[in-house]
TINUBA-974478 format. One record per residue (C-alpha): x, y, z; residue number from 1. Coordinates in Angstrom, 1 decimal. Last residue first. Layout:
residues N
+--------+--------+--------+-----+
!     xx !     yy !     zz ! num !
+--------+--------+--------+-----+
!      X !      Y !      Z ! NUM !
...
+--------+--------+--------+-----+
END
This chain:
residues 97
+--------+--------+--------+-----+
!     xx !     yy !     zz ! num !
+--------+--------+--------+-----+
!  151.1 !  151.0 !  -67.3 !  97 !
!  150.3 !  153.6 !  -64.8 !  96 !
!  151.0 !  151.2 !  -61.5 !  95 !
!  147.3 !  151.0 !  -60.1 !  94 !
!  145.8 !  151.0 !  -56.6 !  93 !
!  148.0 !  153.0 !  -54.7 !  92 !
!  148.9 !  155.3 !  -57.4 !  91 !
!  145.2 !  156.5 !  -58.0 !  90 !
!  145.0 !  159.9 !  -56.5 !  89 !
!  148.7 !  160.6 !  -58.1 !  88 !
!  147.4 !  159.2 !  -61.4 !  87 !
!  144.2 !  161.2 !  -61.9 !  86 !
!  144.0 !  161.8 !  -65.7 !  85 !
!  145.2 !  158.4 !  -66.0 !  84 !
!  143.2 !  156.6 !  -63.5 !  83 !
!  140.1 !  158.6 !  -65.0 !  82 !
!  141.0 !  157.6 !  -68.9 !  81 !
!  141.5 !  153.8 !  -67.3 !  80 !
!  138.2 !  153.9 !  -65.4 !  79 !
!  136.3 !  155.1 !  -68.6 !  78 !
!  137.7 !  152.6 !  -71.2 !  77 !
!  137.2 !  149.9 !  -68.8 !  76 !
!  140.3 !  147.5 !  -68.9 !  75 !
!  141.5 !  149.0 !  -65.7 !  74 !
!  143.3 !  146.3 !  -63.4 !  73 !
!  143.1 !  147.4 !  -59.7 !  72 !
!  145.6 !  146.4 !  -57.2 !  71 !
!  143.7 !  144.9 !  -54.5 !  70 !
!  144.0 !  145.9 !  -50.4 !  69 !
!  140.5 !  144.8 !  -49.4 !  68 !
!  139.7 !  148.2 !  -48.3 !  67 !
!  141.2 !  150.0 !  -50.9 !  66 !
!  139.6 !  148.0 !  -53.8 !  65 !
!  136.0 !  148.7 !  -52.1 !  64 !
!  137.0 !  152.2 !  -51.8 !  63 !
!  137.8 !  152.3 !  -55.5 !  62 !
!  135.1 !  150.7 !  -56.5 !  61 !
!  132.7 !  152.9 !  -54.8 !  60 !
!  134.5 !  155.7 !  -56.3 !  59 !
!  134.2 !  154.4 !  -59.9 !  58 !
!  130.2 !  153.5 !  -59.3 !  57 !
!  129.8 !  157.2 !  -58.1 !  56 !
!  132.2 !  158.6 !  -60.8 !  55 !
!  129.6 !  156.4 !  -63.5 !  54 !
!  126.5 !  157.5 !  -61.9 !  53 !
!  127.5 !  161.5 !  -62.0 !  52 !
!  123.9 !  162.3 !  -63.4 !  51 !
!  125.1 !  163.2 !  -66.9 !  50 !
!  123.6 !  160.1 !  -68.2 !  49 !
!  120.6 !  159.0 !  -66.8 !  48 !
!  118.0 !  158.6 !  -69.4 !  47 !
!  120.8 !  157.0 !  -71.4 !  46 !
!  121.3 !  154.2 !  -69.0 !  45 !
!  124.7 !  154.1 !  -67.6 !  44 !
!  127.6 !  151.7 !  -68.3 !  43 !
!  131.3 !  150.9 !  -67.1 !  42 !
!  133.3 !  148.0 !  -68.7 !  41 !
!  135.6 !  145.2 !  -67.8 !  40 !
!  137.4 !  146.6 !  -64.7 !  39 !
!  139.7 !  144.0 !  -63.1 !  38 !
!  140.2 !  143.5 !  -59.2 !  37 !
!  143.6 !  141.9 !  -58.6 !  36 !
!  145.3 !  140.4 !  -55.2 !  35 !
!  143.7 !  137.1 !  -55.7 !  34 !
!  141.1 !  137.4 !  -58.3 !  33 !
!  138.0 !  139.7 !  -58.4 !  32 !
!  136.3 !  140.5 !  -61.7 !  31 !
!  134.2 !  143.5 !  -62.3 !  30 !
!  131.6 !  144.8 !  -65.0 !  29 !
!  130.4 !  148.8 !  -63.4 !  28 !
!  126.8 !  149.4 !  -63.6 !  27 !
!  124.0 !  151.9 !  -63.7 !  26 !
!  120.7 !  152.2 !  -64.4 !  25 !
!  119.9 !  148.7 !  -62.9 !  24 !
!  116.1 !  148.3 !  -62.5 !  23 !
!  114.1 !  147.8 !  -59.1 !  22 !
!  112.7 !  151.9 !  -59.1 !  21 !
!  116.5 !  153.0 !  -59.5 !  20 !
!  119.5 !  150.7 !  -59.1 !  19 !
!  122.8 !  151.7 !  -59.3 !  18 !
!  125.3 !  148.5 !  -59.7 !  17 !
!  128.6 !  147.2 !  -59.1 !  16 !
!  129.3 !  144.0 !  -60.8 !  15 !
!  130.0 !  140.6 !  -61.4 !  14 !
!  132.9 !  137.7 !  -61.6 !  13 !
!  134.7 !  136.1 !  -58.7 !  12 !
!  134.0 !  132.9 !  -59.3 !  11 !
!  131.6 !  132.0 !  -56.7 !  10 !
!  129.5 !  135.1 !  -58.2 !   9 !
!  129.8 !  139.0 !  -57.2 !   8 !
!  126.8 !  141.4 !  -56.5 !   7 !
!  127.4 !  145.0 !  -55.1 !   6 !
!  125.6 !  147.6 !  -54.3 !   5 !
!  125.9 !  151.7 !  -55.1 !   4 !
!  123.3 !  153.4 !  -53.4 !   3 !
!  119.9 !  153.4 !  -54.7 !   2 !
!  117.8 !  156.1 !  -56.9 !   1 !
+--------+--------+--------+-----+
END
């Protein structure tokens, strides 16, 4: 299992992803523009569920947003739920709307 990687196109659209044996097994679709990082969707392959990969993607995205001083727009239900559940942990990235 590889570490979390990021690929972004010239329009700022891309994904954080984890690959195993050359195949993506987890992904978090994002867009970066100006001061925001919007998260659209997080998905983990069925055979990899329950191994903490979504949390690994979340942690990597949060580190990236903090490093680049970006606000997070959590349109993804998973990310939104985590931000809502742990408001104080993510208060610097999200205004809680």
